[in-house]
PQR file of N, CA, C, O and H, with PARSE charges and radii, in Angstrom:
ATOM      1  N   MET A   1       3.333 -23.536  49.390 -0.4000 1.5000
ATOM      2  CA  MET A   1       3.903 -22.222  48.561 -0.0000 2.0000
ATOM      3  C   MET A   1       5.418 -22.646  48.630  0.5500 1.7000
ATOM      4  O   MET A   1       6.051 -22.742  49.681 -0.5500 1.4000
ATOM      5  N   ALA A   2       5.878 -22.867  47.464 -0.4000 1.5000
ATOM      6  CA  ALA A   2       7.300 -23.168  47.339 -0.0000 2.0000
ATOM      7  C   ALA A   2       8.102 -21.986  47.272  0.5500 1.7000
ATOM      8  O   ALA A   2       7.881 -21.179  46.368 -0.5500 1.4000
ATOM      9  H   ALA A   2       5.364 -22.789  46.610  0.4000 1.0000
ATOM     10  N   GLY A   3       9.033 -21.773  48.139 -0.4000 1.5000
ATOM     11  CA  GLY A   3      10.012 -20.717  47.981 -0.0000 2.0000
ATOM     12  C   GLY A   3       9.430 -19.404  48.907  0.5500 1.7000
ATOM     13  O   GLY A   3      10.144 -18.779  49.692 -0.5500 1.4000
ATOM     14  H   GLY A   3       9.212 -22.428  48.873  0.4000 1.0000
ATOM     15  N   GLY A   4       8.314 -19.180  48.711 -0.4000 1.5000
ATOM     16  CA  GLY A   4       7.523 -17.996  49.378 -0.0000 2.0000
ATOM     17  C   GLY A   4       8.231 -16.543  48.915  0.5500 1.7000
ATOM     18  O   GLY A   4       9.240 -16.483  48.212 -0.5500 1.4000
ATOM     19  H   GLY A   4       7.734 -19.687  48.074  0.4000 1.0000
ATOM     20  N   LYS A   5       7.676 -15.663  49.322 -0.4000 1.5000
ATOM     21  CA  LYS A   5       8.201 -14.362  49.018 -0.0000 2.0000
ATOM     22  C   LYS A   5       9.360 -13.946  49.678  0.5500 1.7000
ATOM     23  O   LYS A   5       9.605 -14.422  50.786 -0.5500 1.4000
ATOM     24  H   LYS A   5       6.857 -15.713  49.893  0.4000 1.0000
ATOM     25  N   LYS A   6      10.084 -13.156  49.182 -0.4000 1.5000
ATOM     26  CA  LYS A   6      11.294 -12.541  49.701 -0.0000 2.0000
ATOM     27  C   LYS A   6      11.134 -11.031  49.824  0.5500 1.7000
ATOM     28  O   LYS A   6      10.789 -10.295  48.900 -0.5500 1.4000
ATOM     29  H   LYS A   6       9.885 -12.769  48.282  0.4000 1.0000
ATOM     30  N   TYR A   7      11.418 -10.654  51.054 -0.4000 1.5000
ATOM     31  CA  TYR A   7      11.299  -9.108  51.223 -0.0000 2.0000
ATOM     32  C   TYR A   7      12.638  -8.539  51.707  0.5500 1.7000
ATOM     33  O   TYR A   7      13.499  -9.228  52.254 -0.5500 1.4000
ATOM     34  H   TYR A   7      11.699 -11.252  51.805  0.4000 1.0000
ATOM     35  N   GLY A   8      12.734  -7.353  51.484 -0.4000 1.5000
ATOM     36  CA  GLY A   8      14.054  -6.784  51.944 -0.0000 2.0000
ATOM     37  C   GLY A   8      15.153  -6.831  50.853  0.5500 1.7000
ATOM     38  O   GLY A   8      14.991  -6.427  49.702 -0.5500 1.4000
ATOM     39  H   GLY A   8      12.035  -6.793  51.040  0.4000 1.0000
ATOM     40  N   PHE A   9      16.359  -7.405  51.381 -0.4000 1.5000
ATOM     41  CA  PHE A   9      17.390  -7.432  50.296 -0.0000 2.0000
ATOM     42  C   PHE A   9      17.620  -8.868  49.999  0.5500 1.7000
ATOM     43  O   PHE A   9      17.224  -9.774  50.732 -0.5500 1.4000
ATOM     44  H   PHE A   9      16.490  -7.733  52.316  0.4000 1.0000
ATOM     45  N   SER A  10      18.320  -9.050  48.818 -0.4000 1.5000
ATOM     46  CA  SER A  10      18.621 -10.343  48.370 -0.0000 2.0000
ATOM     47  C   SER A  10      20.144 -10.633  48.474  0.5500 1.7000
ATOM     48  O   SER A  10      20.872  -9.646  48.377 -0.5500 1.4000
ATOM     49  H   SER A  10      18.641  -8.314  48.222  0.4000 1.0000
ATOM     50  N   PHE A  11      20.656 -11.688  48.634 -0.4000 1.5000
ATOM     51  CA  PHE A  11      22.107 -12.052  48.929 -0.0000 2.0000
ATOM     52  C   PHE A  11      22.661 -12.648  47.556  0.5500 1.7000
ATOM     53  O   PHE A  11      22.019 -13.516  46.964 -0.5500 1.4000
ATOM     54  H   PHE A  11      20.064 -12.490  48.713  0.4000 1.0000
ATOM     55  N   SER A  12      23.760 -12.203  47.112 -0.4000 1.5000
ATOM     56  CA  SER A  12      24.264 -12.890  46.019 -0.0000 2.0000
ATOM     57  C   SER A  12      25.810 -13.223  46.322  0.5500 1.7000
ATOM     58  O   SER A  12      26.653 -12.335  46.450 -0.5500 1.4000
ATOM     59  H   SER A  12      24.282 -11.498  47.592  0.4000 1.0000
ATOM     60  N   TRP A  13      26.067 -14.487  46.415 -0.4000 1.5000
ATOM     61  CA  TRP A  13      27.308 -14.861  46.626 -0.0000 2.0000
ATOM     62  C   TRP A  13      28.471 -14.678  45.509  0.5500 1.7000
ATOM     63  O   TRP A  13      29.675 -14.815  45.722 -0.5500 1.4000
ATOM     64  H   TRP A  13      25.382 -15.208  46.311  0.4000 1.0000
ATOM     65  N   LYS A  14      27.923 -14.375  44.401 -0.4000 1.5000
ATOM     66  CA  LYS A  14      28.736 -13.948  43.243 -0.0000 2.0000
ATOM     67  C   LYS A  14      29.248 -12.539  43.367  0.5500 1.7000
ATOM     68  O   LYS A  14      30.406 -12.170  43.166 -0.5500 1.4000
ATOM     69  H   LYS A  14      26.944 -14.264  44.228  0.4000 1.0000
ATOM     70  N   ARG A  15      28.182 -11.779  43.739 -0.4000 1.5000
ATOM     71  CA  ARG A  15      28.653 -10.214  44.005 -0.0000 2.0000
ATOM     72  C   ARG A  15      29.467 -10.306  45.157  0.5500 1.7000
ATOM     73  O   ARG A  15      30.488  -9.619  45.128 -0.5500 1.4000
ATOM     74  H   ARG A  15      27.242 -12.078  43.903  0.4000 1.0000
ATOM     75  N   ALA A  16      29.234 -11.083  46.297 -0.4000 1.5000
ATOM     76  CA  ALA A  16      30.092 -10.881  47.485 -0.0000 2.0000
ATOM     77  C   ALA A  16      31.461 -11.368  47.154  0.5500 1.7000
ATOM     78  O   ALA A  16      32.391 -10.752  47.675 -0.5500 1.4000
ATOM     79  H   ALA A  16      28.405 -11.641  46.320  0.4000 1.0000
ATOM     80  N   LEU A  17      31.749 -12.418  46.336 -0.4000 1.5000
ATOM     81  CA  LEU A  17      32.985 -12.756  46.087 -0.0000 2.0000
ATOM     82  C   LEU A  17      33.653 -11.982  44.909  0.5500 1.7000
ATOM     83  O   LEU A  17      34.795 -12.308  44.585 -0.5500 1.4000
ATOM     84  H   LEU A  17      30.994 -12.918  45.913  0.4000 1.0000
ATOM     85  N   GLY A  18      33.049 -11.035  44.285 -0.4000 1.5000
ATOM     86  CA  GLY A  18      33.747 -10.234  43.128 -0.0000 2.0000
ATOM     87  C   GLY A  18      33.616 -10.863  41.938  0.5500 1.7000
ATOM     88  O   GLY A  18      34.266 -10.405  40.999 -0.5500 1.4000
ATOM     89  H   GLY A  18      32.121 -10.770  44.548  0.4000 1.0000
ATOM     90  N   VAL A  19      32.776 -12.015  41.720 -0.4000 1.5000
ATOM     91  CA  VAL A  19      32.761 -12.705  40.445 -0.0000 2.0000
ATOM     92  C   VAL A  19      32.163 -11.880  39.391  0.5500 1.7000
ATOM     93  O   VAL A  19      32.661 -11.868  38.266 -0.5500 1.4000
ATOM     94  H   VAL A  19      32.248 -12.387  42.483  0.4000 1.0000
ATOM     95  N   SER A  20      31.041 -11.136  39.709 -0.4000 1.5000
ATOM     96  CA  SER A  20      30.364 -10.266  38.647 -0.0000 2.0000
ATOM     97  C   SER A  20      31.244  -9.097  38.217  0.5500 1.7000
ATOM     98  O   SER A  20      31.331  -8.792  37.028 -0.5500 1.4000
ATOM     99  H   SER A  20      30.635 -11.146  40.623  0.4000 1.0000
ATOM    100  N   GLY A  21      31.833  -8.507  39.084 -0.4000 1.5000
ATOM    101  CA  GLY A  21      32.722  -7.479  38.906 -0.0000 2.0000
ATOM    102  C   GLY A  21      33.979  -7.922  37.942  0.5500 1.7000
ATOM    103  O   GLY A  21      34.308  -7.250  36.965 -0.5500 1.4000
ATOM    104  H   GLY A  21      31.763  -8.755  40.050  0.4000 1.0000
ATOM    105  N   ALA A  22      34.616  -9.091  38.321 -0.4000 1.5000
ATOM    106  CA  ALA A  22      35.618  -9.638  37.489 -0.0000 2.0000
ATOM    107  C   ALA A  22      35.197  -9.890  36.065  0.5500 1.7000
ATOM    108  O   ALA A  22      35.921  -9.580  35.119 -0.5500 1.4000
ATOM    109  H   ALA A  22      34.348  -9.637  39.115  0.4000 1.0000
ATOM    110  N   LYS A  23      33.978 -10.473  35.919 -0.4000 1.5000
ATOM    111  CA  LYS A  23      33.496 -10.783  34.573 -0.0000 2.0000
ATOM    112  C   LYS A  23      33.218  -9.513  33.766  0.5500 1.7000
ATOM    113  O   LYS A  23      33.420  -9.543  32.552 -0.5500 1.4000
ATOM    114  H   LYS A  23      33.390 -10.724  36.687  0.4000 1.0000
ATOM    115  N   GLN A  24      32.754  -8.361  34.376 -0.4000 1.5000
ATOM    116  CA  GLN A  24      32.500  -7.047  33.849 -0.0000 2.0000
ATOM    117  C   GLN A  24      33.970  -6.469  33.266  0.5500 1.7000
ATOM    118  O   GLN A  24      34.134  -5.994  32.142 -0.5500 1.4000
ATOM    119  H   GLN A  24      32.591  -8.337  35.362  0.4000 1.0000
ATOM    120  N   SER A  25      34.884  -6.610  34.194 -0.4000 1.5000
ATOM    121  CA  SER A  25      36.148  -6.085  34.034 -0.0000 2.0000
ATOM    122  C   SER A  25      36.771  -6.708  32.917  0.5500 1.7000
ATOM    123  O   SER A  25      37.361  -5.954  32.143 -0.5500 1.4000
ATOM    124  H   SER A  25      34.750  -6.996  35.107  0.4000 1.0000
ATOM    125  N   PHE A  26      36.766  -7.989  32.659 -0.4000 1.5000
ATOM    126  CA  PHE A  26      37.205  -8.786  31.646 -0.0000 2.0000
ATOM    127  C   PHE A  26      36.634  -8.435  30.323  0.5500 1.7000
ATOM    128  O   PHE A  26      37.346  -8.353  29.322 -0.5500 1.4000
ATOM    129  H   PHE A  26      36.287  -8.602  33.287  0.4000 1.0000
ATOM    130  N   ALA A  27      35.328  -8.222  30.309 -0.4000 1.5000
ATOM    131  CA  ALA A  27      34.558  -7.886  29.137 -0.0000 2.0000
ATOM    132  C   ALA A  27      34.863  -6.634  28.604  0.5500 1.7000
ATOM    133  O   ALA A  27      34.834  -6.391  27.398 -0.5500 1.4000
ATOM    134  H   ALA A  27      34.750  -8.289  31.122  0.4000 1.0000
ATOM    135  N   ARG A  28      35.206  -5.689  29.636 -0.4000 1.5000
ATOM    136  CA  ARG A  28      35.443  -4.345  29.127 -0.0000 2.0000
ATOM    137  C   ARG A  28      36.732  -4.286  28.541  0.5500 1.7000
ATOM    138  O   ARG A  28      36.955  -3.541  27.588 -0.5500 1.4000
ATOM    139  H   ARG A  28      35.229  -5.886  30.616  0.4000 1.0000
ATOM    140  N   LYS A  29      37.657  -5.071  29.078 -0.4000 1.5000
ATOM    141  CA  LYS A  29      39.220  -4.944  28.642 -0.0000 2.0000
ATOM    142  C   LYS A  29      39.372  -5.655  27.388  0.5500 1.7000
ATOM    143  O   LYS A  29      40.091  -5.170  26.515 -0.5500 1.4000
ATOM    144  H   LYS A  29      37.476  -5.677  29.852  0.4000 1.0000
ATOM    145  N   THR A  30      38.703  -6.875  27.188 -0.4000 1.5000
ATOM    146  CA  THR A  30      38.865  -7.635  25.994 -0.0000 2.0000
ATOM    147  C   THR A  30      38.051  -7.215  24.875  0.5500 1.7000
ATOM    148  O   THR A  30      38.473  -7.282  23.720 -0.5500 1.4000
ATOM    149  H   THR A  30      38.118  -7.269  27.897  0.4000 1.0000
ATOM    150  N   GLY A  31      36.814  -6.753  25.192 -0.4000 1.5000
ATOM    151  CA  GLY A  31      35.661  -6.765  24.305 -0.0000 2.0000
ATOM    152  C   GLY A  31      35.062  -7.971  24.011  0.5500 1.7000
ATOM    153  O   GLY A  31      34.349  -8.080  23.013 -0.5500 1.4000
ATOM    154  H   GLY A  31      36.471  -6.698  26.130  0.4000 1.0000
ATOM    155  N   VAL A  32      35.279  -8.937  24.803 -0.4000 1.5000
ATOM    156  CA  VAL A  32      34.489 -10.185  24.514 -0.0000 2.0000
ATOM    157  C   VAL A  32      33.372 -10.219  25.682  0.5500 1.7000
ATOM    158  O   VAL A  32      33.639 -10.119  26.880 -0.5500 1.4000
ATOM    159  H   VAL A  32      35.859  -8.849  25.613  0.4000 1.0000
ATOM    160  N   PRO A  33      32.224 -10.358  25.199 -0.5600 1.5000
ATOM    161  CA  PRO A  33      31.009 -10.400  26.191  0.2800 2.0000
ATOM    162  C   PRO A  33      31.076 -11.612  26.911  0.5500 1.7000
ATOM    163  O   PRO A  33      31.478 -12.640  26.366 -0.5500 1.4000
ATOM    164  N   THR A  34      30.663 -11.573  28.261 -0.4000 1.5000
ATOM    165  CA  THR A  34      30.646 -12.753  29.180 -0.0000 2.0000
ATOM    166  C   THR A  34      29.259 -13.294  29.396  0.5500 1.7000
ATOM    167  O   THR A  34      29.042 -14.334  30.017 -0.5500 1.4000
ATOM    168  H   THR A  34      30.336 -10.738  28.704  0.4000 1.0000
ATOM    169  N   THR A  35      28.299 -12.511  28.834 -0.4000 1.5000
ATOM    170  CA  THR A  35      26.877 -13.091  29.055 -0.0000 2.0000
ATOM    171  C   THR A  35      26.399 -13.671  27.563  0.5500 1.7000
ATOM    172  O   THR A  35      26.850 -13.324  26.472 -0.5500 1.4000
ATOM    173  H   THR A  35      28.475 -11.666  28.329  0.4000 1.0000
ATOM    174  N   ARG A  36      25.507 -14.510  27.793 -0.4000 1.5000
ATOM    175  CA  ARG A  36      24.845 -15.267  26.629 -0.0000 2.0000
ATOM    176  C   ARG A  36      24.202 -14.088  25.504  0.5500 1.7000
ATOM    177  O   ARG A  36      24.444 -14.055  24.297 -0.5500 1.4000
ATOM    178  H   ARG A  36      25.141 -14.792  28.680  0.4000 1.0000
ATOM    179  N   GLY A  37      23.432 -13.266  26.180 -0.4000 1.5000
ATOM    180  CA  GLY A  37      22.806 -12.210  25.378 -0.0000 2.0000
ATOM    181  C   GLY A  37      23.809 -11.223  24.701  0.5500 1.7000
ATOM    182  O   GLY A  37      23.535 -10.690  23.626 -0.5500 1.4000
ATOM    183  H   GLY A  37      23.236 -13.292  27.161  0.4000 1.0000
ATOM    184  N   GLY A  38      25.070 -10.979  25.416 -0.4000 1.5000
ATOM    185  CA  GLY A  38      25.940 -10.203  24.940 -0.0000 2.0000
ATOM    186  C   GLY A  38      26.613 -10.849  23.655  0.5500 1.7000
ATOM    187  O   GLY A  38      26.789 -10.293  22.571 -0.5500 1.4000
ATOM    188  H   GLY A  38      25.292 -11.412  26.289  0.4000 1.0000
ATOM    189  N   MET A  39      26.943 -12.117  24.005 -0.4000 1.5000
ATOM    190  CA  MET A  39      27.533 -13.022  22.942 -0.0000 2.0000
ATOM    191  C   MET A  39      26.702 -13.131  21.599  0.5500 1.7000
ATOM    192  O   MET A  39      27.188 -13.236  20.474 -0.5500 1.4000
ATOM    193  H   MET A  39      26.800 -12.569  24.886  0.4000 1.0000
ATOM    194  N   GLU A  40      25.497 -13.089  21.892 -0.4000 1.5000
ATOM    195  CA  GLU A  40      24.466 -13.391  20.700 -0.0000 2.0000
ATOM    196  C   GLU A  40      24.420 -12.154  19.968  0.5500 1.7000
ATOM    197  O   GLU A  40      24.394 -12.154  18.737 -0.5500 1.4000
ATOM    198  H   GLU A  40      25.102 -13.003  22.807  0.4000 1.0000
ATOM    199  N   ARG A  41      24.405 -10.953  20.749 -0.4000 1.5000
ATOM    200  CA  ARG A  41      24.202  -9.660  20.182 -0.0000 2.0000
ATOM    201  C   ARG A  41      25.539  -9.485  19.313  0.5500 1.7000
ATOM    202  O   ARG A  41      25.431  -9.144  18.135 -0.5500 1.4000
ATOM    203  H   ARG A  41      24.426 -10.953  21.749  0.4000 1.0000
ATOM    204  N   LYS A  42      26.610  -9.682  19.799 -0.4000 1.5000
ATOM    205  CA  LYS A  42      27.969  -9.501  19.024 -0.0000 2.0000
ATOM    206  C   LYS A  42      28.150 -10.402  17.785  0.5500 1.7000
ATOM    207  O   LYS A  42      28.651  -9.956  16.753 -0.5500 1.4000
ATOM    208  H   LYS A  42      26.698  -9.959  20.755  0.4000 1.0000
ATOM    209  N   ILE A  43      27.714 -11.737  17.912 -0.4000 1.5000
ATOM    210  CA  ILE A  43      27.665 -12.607  16.764 -0.0000 2.0000
ATOM    211  C   ILE A  43      26.652 -12.012  15.695  0.5500 1.7000
ATOM    212  O   ILE A  43      26.982 -11.859  14.519 -0.5500 1.4000
ATOM    213  H   ILE A  43      27.307 -12.100  18.750  0.4000 1.0000
ATOM    214  N   GLY A  44      25.486 -11.710  16.151 -0.4000 1.5000
ATOM    215  CA  GLY A  44      24.578 -11.193  15.119 -0.0000 2.0000
ATOM    216  C   GLY A  44      24.934 -10.052  14.466  0.5500 1.7000
ATOM    217  O   GLY A  44      24.673  -9.894  13.274 -0.5500 1.4000
ATOM    218  H   GLY A  44      25.218 -11.834  17.106  0.4000 1.0000
ATOM    219  N   ASN A  45      25.581  -9.131  15.218 -0.4000 1.5000
ATOM    220  CA  ASN A  45      26.048  -7.842  14.505 -0.0000 2.0000
ATOM    221  C   ASN A  45      27.296  -8.153  13.474  0.5500 1.7000
ATOM    222  O   ASN A  45      27.371  -7.517  12.423 -0.5500 1.4000
ATOM    223  H   ASN A  45      25.793  -9.259  16.187  0.4000 1.0000
ATOM    224  N   LEU A  46      28.261  -9.144  13.812 -0.4000 1.5000
ATOM    225  CA  LEU A  46      29.309  -9.548  12.793 -0.0000 2.0000
ATOM    226  C   LEU A  46      28.697 -10.177  11.675  0.5500 1.7000
ATOM    227  O   LEU A  46      29.036  -9.874  10.531 -0.5500 1.4000
ATOM    228  H   LEU A  46      28.200  -9.661  14.667  0.4000 1.0000
ATOM    229  N   PHE A  47      27.670 -11.178  11.952 -0.4000 1.5000
ATOM    230  CA  PHE A  47      26.978 -11.718  10.795 -0.0000 2.0000
ATOM    231  C   PHE A  47      26.302 -10.719   9.812  0.5500 1.7000
ATOM    232  O   PHE A  47      26.460 -10.843   8.598 -0.5500 1.4000
ATOM    233  H   PHE A  47      27.395 -11.424  12.881  0.4000 1.0000
ATOM    234  N   LEU A  48      25.583  -9.776  10.326 -0.4000 1.5000
ATOM    235  CA  LEU A  48      24.923  -8.745   9.525 -0.0000 2.0000
ATOM    236  C   LEU A  48      25.850  -7.847   8.980  0.5500 1.7000
ATOM    237  O   LEU A  48      25.562  -7.229   7.955 -0.5500 1.4000
ATOM    238  H   LEU A  48      25.454  -9.675  11.313  0.4000 1.0000
ATOM    239  N   ASP A  49      26.931  -7.700   9.544 -0.4000 1.5000
ATOM    240  CA  ASP A  49      28.067  -6.660   8.884 -0.0000 2.0000
ATOM    241  C   ASP A  49      28.585  -7.510   7.674  0.5500 1.7000
ATOM    242  O   ASP A  49      28.699  -6.910   6.605 -0.5500 1.4000
ATOM    243  H   ASP A  49      27.164  -8.202  10.376  0.4000 1.0000
ATOM    244  N   MET A  50      28.878  -8.700   7.713 -0.4000 1.5000
ATOM    245  CA  MET A  50      29.454  -9.624   6.642 -0.0000 2.0000
ATOM    246  C   MET A  50      28.280  -9.654   5.475  0.5500 1.7000
ATOM    247  O   MET A  50      28.491  -9.425   4.285 -0.5500 1.4000
ATOM    248  H   MET A  50      28.786  -9.188   8.581  0.4000 1.0000
ATOM    249  N   LEU A  51      27.031  -9.973   6.047 -0.4000 1.5000
ATOM    250  CA  LEU A  51      26.027 -10.020   4.999 -0.0000 2.0000
ATOM    251  C   LEU A  51      25.876  -8.898   4.228  0.5500 1.7000
ATOM    252  O   LEU A  51      25.747  -9.029   3.010 -0.5500 1.4000
ATOM    253  H   LEU A  51      26.859 -10.159   7.014  0.4000 1.0000
ATOM    254  N   LEU A  52      25.869  -7.661   4.814 -0.4000 1.5000
ATOM    255  CA  LEU A  52      25.685  -6.311   4.168 -0.0000 2.0000
ATOM    256  C   LEU A  52      26.921  -5.790   3.747  0.5500 1.7000
ATOM    257  O   LEU A  52      26.960  -4.703   3.171 -0.5500 1.4000
ATOM    258  H   LEU A  52      25.973  -7.555   5.803  0.4000 1.0000
ATOM    259  N   LYS A  53      27.978  -6.476   3.982 -0.4000 1.5000
ATOM    260  CA  LYS A  53      29.379  -6.023   3.421 -0.0000 2.0000
ATOM    261  C   LYS A  53      29.709  -4.669   3.967  0.5500 1.7000
ATOM    262  O   LYS A  53      30.112  -3.789   3.206 -0.5500 1.4000
ATOM    263  H   LYS A  53      27.946  -7.359   4.450  0.4000 1.0000
ATOM    264  N   LYS A  54      29.551  -4.451   5.318 -0.4000 1.5000
ATOM    265  CA  LYS A  54      29.863  -3.124   5.899 -0.0000 2.0000
ATOM    266  C   LYS A  54      31.214  -3.331   6.613  0.5500 1.7000
ATOM    267  O   LYS A  54      31.346  -4.244   7.428 -0.5500 1.4000
ATOM    268  H   LYS A  54      29.224  -5.166   5.936  0.4000 1.0000
ATOM    269  N   ARG A  55      32.192  -2.505   6.314 -0.4000 1.5000
ATOM    270  CA  ARG A  55      33.548  -2.395   6.804 -0.0000 2.0000
ATOM    271  C   ARG A  55      33.631  -1.151   7.678  0.5500 1.7000
ATOM    272  O   ARG A  55      33.144  -0.087   7.296 -0.5500 1.4000
ATOM    273  H   ARG A  55      32.084  -1.763   5.652  0.4000 1.0000
ATOM    274  N   LYS A  56      34.210  -1.274   8.782 -0.4000 1.5000
ATOM    275  CA  LYS A  56      34.476  -0.119   9.590 -0.0000 2.0000
ATOM    276  C   LYS A  56      35.830   0.314   9.340  0.5500 1.7000
ATOM    277  O   LYS A  56      36.282   1.297   9.928 -0.5500 1.4000
ATOM    278  H   LYS A  56      34.605  -2.138   9.093  0.4000 1.0000
TER
END
Protein backbone atom coordinates (compact mmCIF):
# COMPACT_ATOMS: atom_id res chain seq x y z
CA MET A 1 0.00 0.00 0.00
CA ALA A 2 1.74 3.12 -1.24
CA GLY A 3 1.38 6.16 0.98
CA GLY A 4 -1.37 4.72 3.14
CA LYS A 5 -4.32 6.62 4.55
CA LYS A 6 -3.86 9.86 6.41
CA TYR A 7 -6.00 10.59 9.42
CA GLY A 8 -6.35 13.73 11.46
CA PHE A 9 -4.76 16.92 10.17
CA SER A 10 -2.58 17.51 7.16
CA PHE A 11 0.45 19.78 7.17
CA SER A 12 1.20 22.26 4.40
CA TRP A 13 4.58 23.96 4.36
CA LYS A 14 3.21 26.57 1.95
CA ARG A 15 0.47 27.53 4.43
CA ALA A 16 2.98 27.51 7.31
CA LEU A 17 5.35 29.88 5.49
CA GLY A 18 2.55 32.14 4.27
CA VAL A 19 3.00 31.39 0.56
CA SER A 20 -0.71 30.75 -0.02
CA GLY A 21 -1.74 33.94 1.76
CA ALA A 22 0.81 36.01 -0.15
CA LYS A 23 -0.47 34.63 -3.47
CA GLN A 24 -4.07 35.42 -2.51
CA SER A 25 -3.13 38.93 -1.42
CA PHE A 26 -1.21 39.56 -4.66
CA ALA A 27 -4.13 38.30 -6.76
CA ARG A 28 -6.63 40.50 -4.93
CA LYS A 29 -4.51 43.66 -5.20
CA THR A 30 -3.47 43.28 -8.84
CA GLY A 31 -6.45 41.44 -10.30
CA VAL A 32 -4.07 38.87 -11.80
CA PRO A 33 -5.00 35.28 -10.90
CA THR A 34 -2.19 33.11 -9.53
CA THR A 35 -3.83 29.74 -10.19
CA ARG A 36 -4.03 27.92 -13.49
CA GLY A 37 -7.82 27.71 -13.28
CA GLY A 38 -8.12 31.39 -12.48
CA MET A 39 -5.88 32.35 -15.38
CA GLU A 40 -7.84 30.12 -17.81
CA ARG A 41 -11.12 31.60 -16.59
CA LYS A 42 -9.85 35.17 -17.01
CA ILE A 43 -8.43 34.55 -20.49
CA GLY A 44 -11.61 32.74 -21.54
CA ASN A 45 -13.77 35.65 -20.40
CA LEU A 46 -11.56 38.18 -22.21
CA PHE A 47 -11.70 36.10 -25.39
CA LEU A 48 -15.49 35.76 -25.25
CA ASP A 49 -15.89 39.48 -24.57
CA MET A 50 -13.78 40.27 -27.65
CA LEU A 51 -15.62 37.70 -29.74
CA LEU A 52 -19.04 38.99 -28.73
CA LYS A 53 -17.81 42.62 -28.72
CA LYS A 54 -18.98 43.37 -25.22
CA ARG A 55 -17.48 46.48 -23.69
CA LYS A 56 -17.70 47.42 -20.05
